[in-house]
Structures are given as structure tokens and as C-alpha cells.
One Martini backbone bead per residue (centre of mass of N, CA, C, O) as a GRO file, in nm:
protein
  485
    1GLY     BB    1 -15.646  24.564 -11.454
    2SER     BB    2 -15.374  24.524 -11.278
    3SER     BB    3 -15.221  24.499 -10.997
    4SER     BB    4 -15.000  24.689 -10.822
    5HIS     BB    5 -14.639  24.715 -10.755
    6SER     BB    6 -14.349  24.762 -10.617
    7ALA     BB    7 -14.044  24.858 -10.792
    8THR     BB    8 -13.752  24.787 -10.884
    9ALA     BB    9 -13.516  24.832 -11.118
   10ILE     BB   10 -13.472  24.531 -11.163
   11GLN     BB   11 -13.765  24.443 -11.200
   12ALA     BB   12 -13.823  24.637 -11.435
   13LEU     BB   13 -13.622  24.517 -11.629
   14ASN     BB   14 -13.738  24.231 -11.635
   15GLU     BB   15 -14.013  24.320 -11.742
   16LEU     BB   16 -13.914  24.444 -12.010
   17ARG     BB   17 -13.773  24.171 -12.109
   18GLU     BB   18 -14.031  24.043 -12.118
   19GLY     BB   19 -14.079  23.941 -12.446
   20THR     BB   20 -13.777  24.059 -12.529
   21HIS     BB   21 -13.587  23.875 -12.789
   22ASP     BB   22 -13.604  24.087 -13.030
   23VAL     BB   23 -13.626  24.330 -13.262
   24ASP     BB   24 -13.934  24.332 -13.299
   25SER     BB   25 -14.018  24.352 -12.996
   26ALA     BB   26 -13.854  24.612 -12.942
   27GLN     BB   27 -14.002  24.785 -13.152
   28ALA     BB   28 -14.283  24.763 -13.027
   29LEU     BB   29 -14.207  24.898 -12.761
   30PHE     BB   30 -14.112  25.166 -12.875
   31ASP     BB   31 -14.372  25.249 -13.024
   32ARG     BB   32 -14.551  25.254 -12.771
   33MET     BB   33 -14.384  25.475 -12.606
   34VAL     BB   34 -14.385  25.711 -12.830
   35GLY     BB   35 -14.595  25.700 -13.030
   36PRO     BB   36 -14.720  25.906 -13.283
   37LYS     BB   37 -14.488  26.132 -13.246
   38GLY     BB   38 -14.235  26.011 -13.168
   39GLY     BB   39 -13.897  25.978 -13.117
   40GLU     BB   40 -13.835  25.956 -12.778
   41VAL     BB   41 -13.811  25.814 -12.483
   42GLN     BB   42 -13.973  25.892 -12.192
   43LYS     BB   43 -14.012  25.868 -11.861
   44GLU     BB   44 -14.329  25.854 -11.851
   45ALA     BB   45 -14.351  25.622 -12.054
   46LEU     BB   46 -14.211  25.418 -11.874
   47ARG     BB   47 -14.411  25.429 -11.643
   48GLU     BB   48 -14.661  25.342 -11.808
   49GLU     BB   49 -14.555  25.066 -11.896
   50LEU     BB   50 -14.529  24.953 -11.607
   51LEU     BB   51 -14.826  24.990 -11.528
   52LEU     BB   52 -14.938  24.798 -11.746
   53ARG     BB   53 -14.761  24.562 -11.588
   54GLY     BB   54 -14.805  24.619 -11.265
   55MET     BB   55 -14.582  24.860 -11.209
   56GLU     BB   56 -14.430  25.044 -10.962
   57THR     BB   57 -14.238  25.356 -10.938
   58ASP     BB   58 -14.030  25.546 -10.804
   59ASP     BB   59 -13.834  25.810 -10.871
   60TYR     BB   60 -13.569  25.678 -10.797
   61GLU     BB   61 -13.592  25.418 -10.972
   62LEU     BB   62 -13.661  25.553 -11.240
   63ASP     BB   63 -13.405  25.719 -11.268
   64ALA     BB   64 -13.212  25.480 -11.272
   65LEU     BB   65 -13.324  25.336 -11.522
   66PHE     BB   66 -13.314  25.572 -11.726
   67ALA     BB   67 -13.007  25.633 -11.706
   68ARG     BB   68 -12.924  25.354 -11.830
   69MET     BB   69 -13.070  25.397 -12.107
   70ASP     BB   70 -12.947  25.700 -12.127
   71SER     BB   71 -12.633  25.702 -12.247
   72ASP     BB   72 -12.613  26.020 -12.358
   73GLY     BB   73 -12.785  26.222 -12.161
   74VAL     BB   74 -13.045  26.384 -12.323
   75GLY     BB   75 -13.349  26.268 -12.214
   76GLY     BB   76 -13.357  26.015 -12.418
   77VAL     BB   77 -13.467  25.711 -12.584
   78SER     BB   78 -13.354  25.544 -12.828
   79HIS     BB   79 -13.370  25.285 -13.034
   80GLU     BB   80 -13.073  25.192 -12.990
   81GLU     BB   81 -13.073  25.201 -12.682
   82LEU     BB   82 -13.298  24.996 -12.637
   83LEU     BB   83 -13.172  24.758 -12.779
   84HIS     BB   84 -12.917  24.741 -12.607
   85PHE     BB   85 -13.056  24.713 -12.330
   86LEU     BB   86 -13.240  24.453 -12.394
   87LEU     BB   87 -13.021  24.262 -12.579
   88ILE     BB   88 -12.714  24.331 -12.450
   89ALA     BB   89 -12.704  24.439 -12.188
   90GLY     BB   90 -12.653  24.412 -11.881
   91PRO     BB   91 -12.738  24.404 -11.570
   92VAL     BB   92 -12.892  24.578 -11.335
   93VAL     BB   93 -12.740  24.724 -11.037
   94PHE     BB   94 -12.946  24.848 -10.770
   95PRO     BB   95 -12.893  24.915 -10.421
   96GLY     BB   96 -12.942  25.178 -10.296
   97LYS     BB   97 -12.913  25.350 -10.011
   98ILE     BB   98 -12.662  25.554  -9.843
   99ASP     BB   99 -12.562  25.705  -9.552
  100ALA     BB  100 -12.327  25.973  -9.629
  101MET     BB  101 -12.345  26.205  -9.424
  102GLY     BB  102 -12.565  26.304  -9.582
  103ASP     BB  103 -12.556  26.609  -9.803
  104ALA     BB  104 -12.273  26.673  -9.804
  105PRO     BB  105 -12.011  26.797  -9.943
  106TYR     BB  106 -11.735  26.744 -10.107
  107THR     BB  107 -11.385  26.738 -10.024
  108TYR     BB  108 -11.068  26.778 -10.017
  109LEU     BB  109 -10.816  26.573  -9.915
  110SER     BB  110 -10.559  26.566  -9.728
  111TYR     BB  111 -10.293  26.412  -9.619
  112ASP     BB  112 -10.384  26.426  -9.320
  113GLY     BB  113 -10.685  26.355  -9.371
  114ILE     BB  114 -10.633  26.068  -9.466
  115ALA     BB  115 -10.497  25.956  -9.213
  116GLU     BB  116 -10.738  26.017  -9.027
  117ARG     BB  117 -10.951  25.848  -9.175
  118LEU     BB  118 -10.813  25.573  -9.154
  119ALA     BB  119 -10.807  25.565  -8.847
  120ALA     BB  120 -11.115  25.583  -8.810
  121LEU     BB  121 -11.190  25.325  -8.967
  122LYS     BB  122 -11.035  25.136  -8.786
  123GLN     BB  123 -11.186  25.204  -8.523
  124GLN     BB  124 -11.480  25.132  -8.641
  125ASN     BB  125 -11.329  24.860  -8.805
  126PRO     BB  126 -11.126  24.640  -8.670
  127ASP     BB  127 -11.205  24.366  -8.839
  128LEU     BB  128 -11.196  24.503  -9.152
  129VAL     BB  129 -10.931  24.680  -9.089
  130ASP     BB  130 -10.616  24.774  -9.234
  131ILE     BB  131 -10.320  24.964  -9.138
  132TYR     BB  132 -10.030  25.107  -9.310
  133THR     BB  133  -9.692  25.156  -9.384
  134ALA     BB  134  -9.434  25.122  -9.603
  135GLN     BB  135  -9.218  25.194  -9.398
  136ASP     BB  136  -9.292  24.984  -9.178
  137LYS     BB  137  -9.323  24.714  -9.352
  138PHE     BB  138  -9.074  24.772  -9.592
  139ALA     BB  139  -8.843  24.974  -9.522
  140LEU     BB  140  -8.893  25.250  -9.639
  141PRO     BB  141  -8.837  25.542  -9.739
  142SER     BB  142  -8.864  25.884  -9.752
  143ALA     BB  143  -9.002  26.155  -9.956
  144GLY     BB  144  -8.957  26.366  -9.763
  145LEU     BB  145  -9.168  26.628  -9.656
  146CYS     BB  146  -9.503  26.667  -9.476
  147GLY     BB  147  -9.471  26.891  -9.296
  148ASP     BB  148  -9.571  26.850  -8.966
  149SER     BB  149  -9.560  26.525  -9.013
  150GLY     BB  150  -9.307  26.490  -9.172
  151PRO     BB  151  -9.235  26.226  -9.310
  152CYS     BB  152  -9.337  26.069  -9.576
  153LYS     BB  153  -9.627  25.858  -9.612
  154VAL     BB  154  -9.743  25.536  -9.717
  155TRP     BB  155 -10.064  25.448  -9.724
  156VAL     BB  156 -10.241  25.143  -9.622
  157MET     BB  157 -10.547  24.967  -9.716
  158GLU     BB  158 -10.755  24.702  -9.577
  159ILE     BB  159 -11.047  24.513  -9.692
  160ARG     BB  160 -11.201  24.261  -9.482
  161ASN     BB  161 -11.335  23.941  -9.383
  162PRO     BB  162 -11.195  23.708  -9.177
  163SER     BB  163 -11.453  23.508  -9.153
  164THR     BB  164 -11.468  23.479  -9.499
  165ALA     BB  165 -11.191  23.457  -9.581
  166THR     BB  166 -10.974  23.328  -9.834
  167PRO     BB  167 -10.729  23.231 -10.052
  168ASN     BB  168 -10.969  23.286 -10.292
  169THR     BB  169 -11.013  23.572 -10.256
  170PRO     BB  170 -11.076  23.834 -10.427
  171GLU     BB  171 -10.873  24.105 -10.574
  172VAL     BB  172 -10.839  24.467 -10.520
  173PHE     BB  173 -10.692  24.768 -10.661
  174TYR     BB  174 -10.607  25.111 -10.538
  175SER     BB  175 -10.494  25.418 -10.692
  176GLY     BB  176 -10.507  25.754 -10.630
  177THR     BB  177 -10.186  25.852 -10.665
  178ILE     BB  178  -9.892  25.938 -10.869
  179HIS     BB  179  -9.983  26.224 -10.935
  180GLY     BB  180  -9.996  26.490 -10.715
  181ASN     BB  181 -10.179  26.701 -10.912
  182GLU     BB  182 -10.401  26.466 -10.912
  183ARG     BB  183 -10.691  26.501 -10.699
  184VAL     BB  184 -10.942  26.300 -10.702
  185GLY     BB  185 -10.856  26.007 -10.622
  186PRO     BB  186 -10.801  26.010 -10.312
  187THR     BB  187 -11.087  26.093 -10.230
  188ALA     BB  188 -11.246  25.870 -10.374
  189VAL     BB  189 -11.121  25.614 -10.231
  190VAL     BB  190 -11.186  25.704  -9.939
  191GLU     BB  191 -11.495  25.743  -9.981
  192PHE     BB  192 -11.547  25.457 -10.064
  193ALA     BB  193 -11.459  25.322  -9.802
  194THR     BB  194 -11.652  25.475  -9.619
  195MET     BB  195 -11.921  25.386  -9.754
  196LEU     BB  196 -11.886  25.082  -9.741
  197LEU     BB  197 -11.868  25.068  -9.426
  198GLN     BB  198 -12.134  25.201  -9.365
  199GLY     BB  199 -12.306  24.993  -9.515
  200TYR     BB  200 -12.223  24.752  -9.350
  201ARG     BB  201 -12.327  24.854  -9.071
  202ALA     BB  202 -12.631  24.901  -9.203
  203GLY     BB  203 -12.693  24.637  -9.399
  204HIS     BB  204 -12.603  24.659  -9.683
  205ARG     BB  205 -12.609  24.426  -9.917
  206TRP     BB  206 -12.376  24.507 -10.114
  207ALA     BB  207 -12.162  24.584  -9.908
  208ARG     BB  208 -12.150  24.308  -9.769
  209ARG     BB  209 -12.063  24.144 -10.010
  210ILE     BB  210 -11.795  24.281 -10.067
  211VAL     BB  211 -11.661  24.243  -9.787
  212ASP     BB  212 -11.720  23.921  -9.767
  213THR     BB  213 -11.590  23.858 -10.094
  214ARG     BB  214 -11.346  24.063 -10.058
  215ARG     BB  215 -11.017  24.215 -10.131
  216LEU     BB  216 -10.909  24.540 -10.040
  217THR     BB  217 -10.667  24.775 -10.181
  218ILE     BB  218 -10.537  25.097 -10.060
  219ILE     BB  219 -10.361  25.380 -10.219
  220PRO     BB  220 -10.403  25.706 -10.206
  221CYS     BB  221 -10.066  25.797 -10.179
  222GLY     BB  222  -9.798  25.710 -10.334
  223ASN     BB  223  -9.743  26.024 -10.382
  224ALA     BB  224  -9.703  26.197 -10.110
  225TYR     BB  225  -9.530  26.436 -10.181
  226GLY     BB  226  -9.693  26.539 -10.428
  227TYR     BB  227  -9.962  26.578 -10.278
  228HIS     BB  228  -9.877  26.775 -10.057
  229HIS     BB  229  -9.729  26.976 -10.288
  230ASN     BB  230  -9.870  26.979 -10.566
  231VAL     BB  231  -9.703  26.765 -10.752
  232ARG     BB  232  -9.627  26.537 -10.985
  233GLU     BB  233  -9.365  26.461 -10.857
  234GLU     BB  234  -9.089  26.279 -10.702
  235LEU     BB  235  -8.829  26.449 -10.664
  236GLY     BB  236  -8.830  26.481 -11.001
  237ILE     BB  237  -8.994  26.206 -11.043
  238ASP     BB  238  -9.179  25.990 -11.244
  239PRO     BB  239  -9.366  25.725 -11.133
  240ASN     BB  240  -9.503  25.656 -11.436
  241ARG     BB  241  -9.174  25.577 -11.525
  242ASP     BB  242  -9.083  25.350 -11.269
  243PHE     BB  243  -9.141  25.078 -11.381
  244ALA     BB  244  -9.086  24.724 -11.456
  245TRP     BB  245  -9.140  24.845 -11.775
  246ASP     BB  246  -9.025  24.946 -12.052
  247GLN     BB  247  -8.723  25.006 -11.927
  248VAL     BB  248  -8.452  25.127 -11.804
  249ALA     BB  249  -8.281  24.989 -11.546
  250THR     BB  250  -8.173  25.281 -11.430
  251PHE     BB  251  -8.502  25.404 -11.455
  252CYS     BB  252  -8.609  25.218 -11.212
  253MET     BB  253  -8.708  25.231 -10.890
  254LYS     BB  254  -8.666  25.551 -10.767
  255THR     BB  255  -8.935  25.544 -10.607
  256VAL     BB  256  -9.154  25.512 -10.351
  257ALA     BB  257  -9.412  25.465 -10.506
  258ALA     BB  258  -9.319  25.217 -10.671
  259ARG     BB  259  -9.216  25.044 -10.429
  260ALA     BB  260  -9.480  25.025 -10.273
  261ILE     BB  261  -9.651  24.891 -10.493
  262ASN     BB  262  -9.463  24.653 -10.538
  263ALA     BB  263  -9.480  24.532 -10.252
  264VAL     BB  264  -9.784  24.481 -10.258
  265TYR     BB  265  -9.801  24.302 -10.511
  266ARG     BB  266  -9.611  24.070 -10.396
  267GLU     BB  267  -9.853  23.995 -10.167
  268HIS     BB  268 -10.049  23.960 -10.416
  269VAL     BB  269 -10.362  23.876 -10.618
  270PHE     BB  270 -10.465  24.075 -10.855
  271GLN     BB  271 -10.730  24.110 -11.083
  272LEU     BB  272 -10.796  24.412 -11.013
  273SER     BB  273 -10.746  24.763 -11.125
  274ALA     BB  274 -10.688  25.114 -11.021
  275THR     BB  275 -10.563  25.425 -11.170
  276PHE     BB  276 -10.546  25.759 -11.079
  277HIS     BB  277 -10.607  26.056 -11.267
  278GLY     BB  278 -10.536  26.358 -11.472
  279GLY     BB  279 -10.637  26.530 -11.800
  280ASP     BB  280 -10.896  26.355 -11.858
  281ASN     BB  281 -11.182  26.137 -12.003
  282LEU     BB  282 -11.106  25.812 -11.894
  283VAL     BB  283 -11.096  25.449 -11.969
  284ALA     BB  284 -10.810  25.231 -11.964
  285TYR     BB  285 -10.622  24.967 -12.133
  286PRO     BB  286 -10.434  24.736 -12.229
  287TRP     BB  287 -10.206  24.855 -12.423
  288GLY     BB  288  -9.927  25.122 -12.312
  289ASP     BB  289  -9.662  25.075 -12.481
  290ASN     BB  290  -9.380  25.041 -12.695
  291LEU     BB  291  -9.412  24.731 -12.770
  292HIS     BB  292  -9.738  24.799 -12.858
  293CYS     BB  293  -9.626  24.998 -13.113
  294ASP     BB  294  -9.702  25.081 -13.426
  295ASN     BB  295  -9.569  25.312 -13.608
  296PRO     BB  296  -9.479  25.573 -13.487
  297ASN     BB  297  -9.507  25.892 -13.486
  298TYR     BB  298  -9.382  26.196 -13.422
  299TYR     BB  299  -9.579  26.196 -13.146
  300GLY     BB  300  -9.611  25.867 -13.063
  301TYR     BB  301  -9.835  25.745 -13.221
  302CYS     BB  302 -10.021  25.475 -13.301
  303SER     BB  303 -10.128  25.222 -13.559
  304GLY     BB  304 -10.086  24.966 -13.363
  305GLY     BB  305 -10.051  24.666 -13.142
  306TRP     BB  306 -10.262  24.685 -12.869
  307VAL     BB  307 -10.370  24.396 -12.862
  308ALA     BB  308 -10.477  24.204 -12.615
  309PRO     BB  309 -10.573  23.896 -12.501
  310ASP     BB  310 -10.806  24.065 -12.308
  311GLN     BB  311 -10.976  24.273 -12.472
  312THR     BB  312 -11.272  24.189 -12.451
  313GLY     BB  313 -11.295  24.198 -12.142
  314MET     BB  314 -11.185  24.487 -12.099
  315SER     BB  315 -11.401  24.629 -12.259
  316ARG     BB  316 -11.645  24.539 -12.092
  317LEU     BB  317 -11.546  24.647 -11.823
  318THR     BB  318 -11.521  24.950 -11.895
  319ASP     BB  319 -11.817  24.982 -11.977
  320THR     BB  320 -11.938  24.908 -11.704
  321VAL     BB  321 -11.802  25.125 -11.523
  322ARG     BB  322 -11.890  25.364 -11.692
  323ASP     BB  323 -12.198  25.332 -11.664
  324PHE     BB  324 -12.206  25.353 -11.349
  325ALA     BB  325 -12.062  25.622 -11.326
  326GLY     BB  326 -12.103  25.821 -11.543
  327GLY     BB  327 -12.235  26.144 -11.544
  328PHE     BB  328 -12.262  26.508 -11.562
  329ALA     BB  329 -12.291  26.821 -11.550
  330GLY     BB  330 -12.035  26.894 -11.781
  331GLN     BB  331 -11.986  26.562 -11.782
  332ALA     BB  332 -11.893  26.316 -11.952
  333VAL     BB  333 -11.855  26.022 -12.021
  334TYR     BB  334 -11.637  25.789 -12.047
  335LYS     BB  335 -11.396  25.700 -12.234
  336THR     BB  336 -11.283  25.407 -12.422
  337GLY     BB  337 -10.982  25.193 -12.425
  338ALA     BB  338 -10.684  25.166 -12.542
  339LEU     BB  339 -10.398  25.324 -12.464
  340ASN     BB  340 -10.268  25.315 -12.774
  341ASP     BB  341 -10.502  25.450 -12.874
  342PRO     BB  342 -10.517  25.759 -13.029
  343THR     BB  343 -10.825  25.811 -12.927
  344VAL     BB  344 -10.727  25.801 -12.619
  345ILE     BB  345 -10.398  25.789 -12.598
  346TYR     BB  346 -10.066  25.684 -12.487
  347PRO     BB  347  -9.747  25.589 -12.469
  348VAL     BB  348  -9.536  25.433 -12.213
  349ALA     BB  349  -9.263  25.417 -11.999
  350GLY     BB  350  -9.298  25.268 -11.692
  351GLY     BB  351  -9.587  25.177 -11.646
  352MET     BB  352  -9.829  25.050 -11.439
  353GLU     BB  353 -10.039  24.912 -11.618
  354ASP     BB  354  -9.858  24.692 -11.768
  355TRP     BB  355  -9.711  24.581 -11.524
  356ALA     BB  356  -9.966  24.466 -11.373
  357TYR     BB  357 -10.046  24.279 -11.624
  358GLY     BB  358  -9.743  24.146 -11.752
  359ALA     BB  359  -9.493  24.065 -11.550
  360SER     BB  360  -9.577  23.739 -11.522
  361TRP     BB  361  -9.592  23.671 -11.873
  362GLU     BB  362  -9.417  23.912 -12.028
  363PRO     BB  363  -9.085  23.922 -12.105
  364ALA     BB  364  -9.046  24.174 -12.294
  365GLY     BB  365  -9.107  24.391 -12.045
  366ASN     BB  366  -8.906  24.307 -11.851
  367VAL     BB  367  -8.730  24.451 -11.560
  368ILE     BB  368  -8.421  24.470 -11.395
  369CYS     BB  369  -8.357  24.681 -11.155
  370ASN     BB  370  -8.087  24.959 -11.143
  371PRO     BB  371  -8.085  25.218 -10.976
  372GLN     BB  372  -7.999  25.564 -11.045
  373GLY     BB  373  -8.068  25.728 -10.795
  374GLY     BB  374  -8.276  25.879 -10.600
  375ILE     BB  375  -8.322  25.652 -10.316
  376GLY     BB  376  -8.149  25.421 -10.436
  377THR     BB  377  -8.103  25.114 -10.398
  378TYR     BB  378  -8.211  24.783 -10.537
  379PRO     BB  379  -8.316  24.481 -10.535
  380ALA     BB  380  -8.341  24.262 -10.792
  381ALA     BB  381  -8.563  24.068 -10.668
  382MET     BB  382  -8.803  24.291 -10.673
  383THR     BB  383  -8.810  24.245 -11.018
  384GLN     BB  384  -8.881  23.937 -10.966
  385TYR     BB  385  -9.140  23.734 -11.095
  386GLY     BB  386  -9.396  23.554 -11.082
  387ASN     BB  387  -9.695  23.396 -11.236
  388ALA     BB  388  -9.928  23.581 -11.051
  389THR     BB  389  -9.904  23.894 -10.948
  390HIS     BB  390  -9.899  24.012 -11.275
  391ARG     BB  391 -10.251  23.998 -11.389
  392ALA     BB  392 -10.391  24.263 -11.389
  393VAL     BB  393 -10.660  24.453 -11.461
  394ASN     BB  394 -10.550  24.780 -11.543
  395LEU     BB  395 -10.698  25.089 -11.487
  396LEU     BB  396 -10.716  25.394 -11.640
  397VAL     BB  397 -10.812  25.701 -11.467
  398GLU     BB  398 -10.940  25.992 -11.610
  399THR     BB  399 -11.130  26.220 -11.431
  400ALA     BB  400 -11.029  26.496 -11.583
  401MET     BB  401 -10.922  26.766 -11.755
  402GLN     BB  402 -10.869  26.850 -11.478
  403LYS     BB  403 -10.652  26.800 -11.217
  404ALA     BB  404 -10.828  27.028 -11.035
  405PRO     BB  405 -11.121  27.055 -10.977
  406ALA     BB  406 -11.361  27.219 -10.867
  407ALA     BB  407 -11.517  27.188 -10.569
  408ALA     BB  408 -11.815  27.222 -10.689
  409THR     BB  409 -11.767  26.935 -10.869
  410LEU     BB  410 -11.753  26.691 -10.656
  411GLY     BB  411 -12.002  26.682 -10.484
  412GLY     BB  412 -12.230  26.466 -10.303
  413ARG     BB  413 -12.401  26.243 -10.060
  414ALA     BB  414 -12.648  26.223 -10.240
  415ASP     BB  415 -12.712  25.944 -10.389
  416VAL     BB  416 -12.442  25.802 -10.502
  417LEU     BB  417 -12.548  25.517 -10.645
  418ASN     BB  418 -12.684  25.719 -10.838
  419PRO     BB  419 -12.623  25.827 -11.161
  420SER     BB  420 -12.881  26.054 -11.104
  421GLY     BB  421 -12.808  26.202 -10.866
  422GLY     BB  422 -12.821  26.506 -10.690
  423GLY     BB  423 -12.487  26.481 -10.600
  424ASN     BB  424 -12.329  26.492 -10.844
  425GLY     BB  425 -11.979  26.404 -10.933
  426HIS     BB  426 -11.655  26.319 -10.915
  427VAL     BB  427 -11.679  26.143 -10.661
  428PRO     BB  428 -11.933  25.967 -10.707
  429ARG     BB  429 -11.847  25.842 -10.985
  430ASN     BB  430 -11.582  25.704 -10.853
  431ILE     BB  431 -11.723  25.535 -10.650
  432ARG     BB  432 -11.880  25.368 -10.858
  433LEU     BB  433 -11.635  25.255 -10.999
  434CYS     BB  434 -11.518  25.107 -10.756
  435TRP     BB  435 -11.768  24.935 -10.707
  436ALA     BB  436 -11.782  24.790 -10.983
  437LEU     BB  437 -11.504  24.656 -10.962
  438ALA     BB  438 -11.560  24.486 -10.711
  439ASP     BB  439 -11.800  24.332 -10.835
  440SER     BB  440 -11.646  24.221 -11.113
  441VAL     BB  441 -11.428  24.003 -11.006
  442GLU     BB  442 -11.691  23.807 -10.941
  443PRO     BB  443 -11.919  23.584 -10.972
  444TYR     BB  444 -12.276  23.574 -10.871
  445VAL     BB  445 -12.544  23.468 -10.645
  446ASP     BB  446 -12.838  23.631 -10.519
  447VAL     BB  447 -13.044  23.534 -10.265
  448LEU     BB  448 -13.335  23.712 -10.167
  449ASN     BB  449 -13.500  23.442 -10.018
  450ALA     BB  450 -13.341  23.239  -9.829
  451GLY     BB  451 -13.543  23.201  -9.580
  452ASP     BB  452 -13.768  23.049  -9.787
  453VAL     BB  453 -13.566  22.816  -9.847
  454PRO     BB  454 -13.538  22.498  -9.857
  455SER     BB  455 -13.302  22.244  -9.803
  456SER     BB  456 -13.545  22.042  -9.861
  457VAL     BB  457 -13.734  21.830 -10.097
  458ALA     BB  458 -14.015  21.701 -10.220
  459GLU     BB  459 -14.198  21.573 -10.438
  460GLY     BB  460 -14.422  21.843 -10.528
  461VAL     BB  461 -14.290  22.079 -10.396
  462ALA     BB  462 -14.351  22.416 -10.351
  463PHE     BB  463 -14.132  22.699 -10.438
  464ASN     BB  464 -13.956  23.006 -10.390
  465VAL     BB  465 -13.706  23.175 -10.599
  466VAL     BB  466 -13.491  23.464 -10.558
  467TRP     BB  467 -13.260  23.594 -10.800
  468ARG     BB  468 -12.923  23.749 -10.856
  469PRO     BB  469 -12.697  23.841 -11.069
  470GLY     BB  470 -12.337  23.898 -11.042
  471GLY     BB  471 -12.019  23.994 -11.143
  472ALA     BB  472 -12.132  24.064 -11.439
  473PHE     BB  473 -12.225  24.159 -11.765
  474GLN     BB  474 -12.377  23.878 -11.843
  475ALA     BB  475 -12.683  23.678 -11.813
  476ASP     BB  476 -12.829  23.428 -11.994
  477VAL     BB  477 -12.833  23.189 -11.766
  478THR     BB  478 -13.044  23.067 -11.502
  479GLU     BB  479 -13.059  22.793 -11.255
  480ILE     BB  480 -13.201  22.520 -11.094
  481VAL     BB  481 -13.052  22.266 -10.883
  482CYS     BB  482 -13.133  21.938 -10.792
  483LEU     BB  483 -13.014  21.725 -10.539
  484ALA     BB  484 -12.961  21.412 -10.473
  485PRO     BB  485 -12.896  21.215 -10.187
   0.00000   0.00000   0.00000
């Protein structure tokens, strides 16, 4: 037998794929791992297969690899799952651990707790973090009072490395809550930012890549009033019916939440976005309005018409973030699909999802708002958009069937980036979703032994290069190109 060496989950995946290029070779691998008893591939059989190939994996890496293969989470890998994993699914990117303040359980962050955490992250990472309120930067009013803190403020956080950022740095946006009684999102996005910055300071390779090559903008509580008071609406108005899309002109941009997000979008070009909600278990993408809903029935469900121009890419993206987010005990993985697909969710007027995706290029949905009531008048120019700012693939994330799941199900900080980690729960799986979205915004190649690669070589000189593609759903071919001087 060959001598074995320690393998990461990525190396183990590459080893399994070596020589597995068609259905017949995948079938042979499956038959070998299940043995004469048949059934499904078990974790120990996977370990034995890797040992036969000269690769050892510790329990941590093996759990990570097996969890990615076992897509239905039943504890075994079927023939179909193995085929999909080896021949279709994109590469596994498994980053290793980040010490996220020990193994302590996550708890819901309050409105004041979020403001305090953002201030602390700014203090700890002064060069990487900017924070401001929409009231201070955009001169927006406040929607009521948030307890002893006084007028409600919409906090905004930006994470980027100014020494590496350029005008072309890709941008991602996260909205923690538009409906104030849907509670997982704000904690998830703030804990994502916390963990990302901890990883950066600790030298975690993937965290450093994200911070150094992306610009992330987070609004934990767009509906600050609703979140503080634990109510869906902002002063009686639903902010997710308040955007300048497929809505009556006098019925949009009446809330601070919508105006704050609108002002931020006008200053950026976000490629990807996620808006967190609660009340279902899904990740969905446009279209989700009444304009792209054929023959709605009595209950408003569509019979077709929801296929957007980017449907193929959006479908792959949602499947990718779903897979890395995973599920946990008592919580299935997210279902995915178009918003208007009646098997997924339903259409709405004035929703953020389609506004963020289409307002720069689909004139049928655009509305120049002239709000009546709410927080007062609004300049018409604020809902007249150029052709770049509103083209984001904006994902609706319904985090759980319960709008505020029990605190015991939020999970803990142990092994957060492992989809089968011991502390899994609502917060870790949505940290992973945020992480996958940031990674997916732009393809890249990570050279893992850059220090060993010469800058120039003569003919006949041998050297090794180890690289890993990322930021993509599937890499069919990568290769080295040598340039003549």
C-alpha cells in the first residue's frame, strides 16, 4: 500500500474525482464503497476509500466532505447523490475553523446590542470597517422611538480593505430585517460580520480573501422601529410593499426602511444581495411581482411567467448557497426556486427583491414614487435610476417557519463554517449563507503555494503550483499559462 498523508476535504474531493469522469466509473466507485451488502455509502466506507488512495482525513474534514455528499441529510450517500457530487456539483470549498469566541451559544441581539456590536467592530477594525446611520448620512427622519436610545436609527456597516479595493471591487449587500418581527436575520448578518473580521485578524485564508477582494454593505435593521418593538410593520406600513417597483406611485417610499435601503443602493453597484425574512424555509430569486405572474388564481398564485433572463445563473447560485448553508436537526435544507413559483412562495407589489434586480433595466416595473402619508414627501429624482445600480441578483431568505425560533435553536459558535458542525443552528447556517454569497460574487484562483512559485523560469525548469478555483459554481478546466518575455 502507499504511504498516507493528511488530506483536507478539498484534496479528498479531488482524489475521489480523479479517474471518475463518467457514469460507469462513478458506478464502479459506488459499488466498491457499499460492498456486497448494498445500500448507501456510509462515512467509514468513504474513509476506507480515501485510505486506499493514500489519504488520511481527520474526523473534522471527513464530516465536512460527507455532509456535502449526503445532500438529503439522512446519513448515507445514495447512488444518485454520488453521481451528482462527482460529475455535476461544483467544487467544495471548506475553509477550516475560526475561533468565534469559543463555543458559546448565539443569542438574539437587541436593537441596542446591534449598535454596540457595530461600534465595537469599528473600534477593533478601524481600517476595514465604516459605520454610519441613514439619518446622519442621508438626512432621513426617524420612524418613532426605540426605547431609551431615543429616535430609531438605521445603522449601516461597510467592510472592505481600502488598500486593496478598487472601483471594480465586487459588491454584496445584506439586509437583516425589513419585517421587524422576523428575528433571525439581524443577528445572523451581524454575527457573520463579526466572524469574518475575527478570521481576518487571525489570518484565516478565506476570510482575508473576502475582505481583501470584496466590498460588503450590511443594514442589520432597515426597519429599526419594527425590530425594536417586535412588530412586522414600520408605523403601520409594510416596508416590503414600499419599494419603487410594481406599486402605485402614492403607495411607495413611505417608510424610512425603504428610503434608507434606496439611498444606499443609489451609492453602490451591488452584484449580489440577500434580504432576510422569516415564516418559511427557502431561498428564492426573481421574478416575484405581479408583472411576471400569468393567470393568477383566486389566491393570487401564478401559473407561469416568472422566468427571468438570469434564471439559470440564479438557480445555480441559490443551490450553491443552500448547499453550504445546509440544514440541522429538525430543520431541512432550504428549498429554492423563483419567487412567483407557487411551489416556492407568491408575488407581491412593491417588493425589495425585484426592485433591486430590475429597476435599472426593466421599465415595466419602474415607479416614480410620490408618497402620500407615511413619513412625508420624497423627491421624484430619488426613484429615477441609472442603468447600473439596480441589477443585483437579490435573494429572499426565509430563515425558518417560525418568525422568531426558540433561542435554543439558534446554535453556537463551535465550528460554524462546517455544515455538519457541532454547534449548528439558525445563526450558523445563515452565517454560511452570507459567506457563500460573498464568495460567489466573482470567480478567482487561489494559489496555495505562491511563495514556492518562481516569477520566471527557463525552459526545462520544473516547479510545482497548487491552486484552487473559487467564487464559481463549477470549474471545468484550469491551466497554467507561461508568458514569453
